[in-house]
N, C-alpha and C positions, 0 to 999 in steps of 0.2 A: 675407431670404435668408441673410445672414451668420450670423444667430442659429441658424437651422435647421441649417447646416453645423457649427457649433460643438457643438450638442447631440448630433449624430450621432457626431462624433469622440469626445466624451467618453463617450457611451454605450458605444462599443466598448472603451474603456479600462476601464470598469467591468465589462464582460463577461469580459474577460481577467483582471482581478483576481479576480473571483468564480470563474472556472474554476481559477485557480491555487490558490485557497483550497480548493476542492473537491478538487483533486488531493492537496493536503497532508493534508486530512482523510481522504481515502480511504487514502492511504499510511499514515497513523498507525493507522487501523483494521486494515489488513492487518498492519502491524508488531505490533500488540498480539495479533492472532490467532496470529501466528507464535511470539511469545513464549509465549503460553498453550500452544500445541502442543508446543513444546520442552520446557516444564515438565511437561506432562501425559504426553508420550510418553517422554521421555528421562530426566527427573529423577526423577519419582515413579512412572512406569510404570503410570498409571491408564488401563486399557483403555476404560472406559466414558467417562470425560471426554475421552479422545482421540477416540473415535467421535463424540461430540457436537460437538467442535470441528471435526472433518473435515466433519461434516454442515453446520455453520455456514458453512464455506468454500464448500461446494457450493450451499447455499441462496442465498448472496450473489453466486454466479457469479464467484467469484475465480478467477483463473488457477491451476490446480494447480501447474503448472511453476514459476510465480512463487514460490508458497508454498514448494515443496520447495527451489528455489534459495536462498531466504533462510534456510531452516532448515539446509541443509548447507554453504553458502558462507561464512556469517558466523561468525567466531569468538566475537564478543561480541554477543549479541542485544539487550543493554540499551544499546548504543551507536548512537544514532540516526544519527550521521554514517556509520558503517560500513554500517549497514542501508541508508541512503539511497544510498550509493555503489554498493552491490552491486545494489540494485534498479533504479537508473538504467542500469547497464550492461546488465542483463537487459532492461529496457524498450526500450532503444535498439537492441540487437543480437538479442535473443531467445535469447541463449546461456545455457545452464544451466551 
């Protein structure tokens, strides 16, 4: 009985760790898409690439407001710390 209880407790820790890793990976994928969009849309003005990237955002069902918030709120898109801070504020409050 004690063994069963230990396995269940450890199992939930693994699930939380896996979920945190998934959130980190998802966040990094969103950050990369934002960086690609900033480059395509603002730096090189490539309309076709910009359309494809926005379509990728839509295909992945990524929150458009989240992407727009990251694009316009961050000063340094290569700074993971700044991007994470801005994203966490948005995720927690929904404020753009």
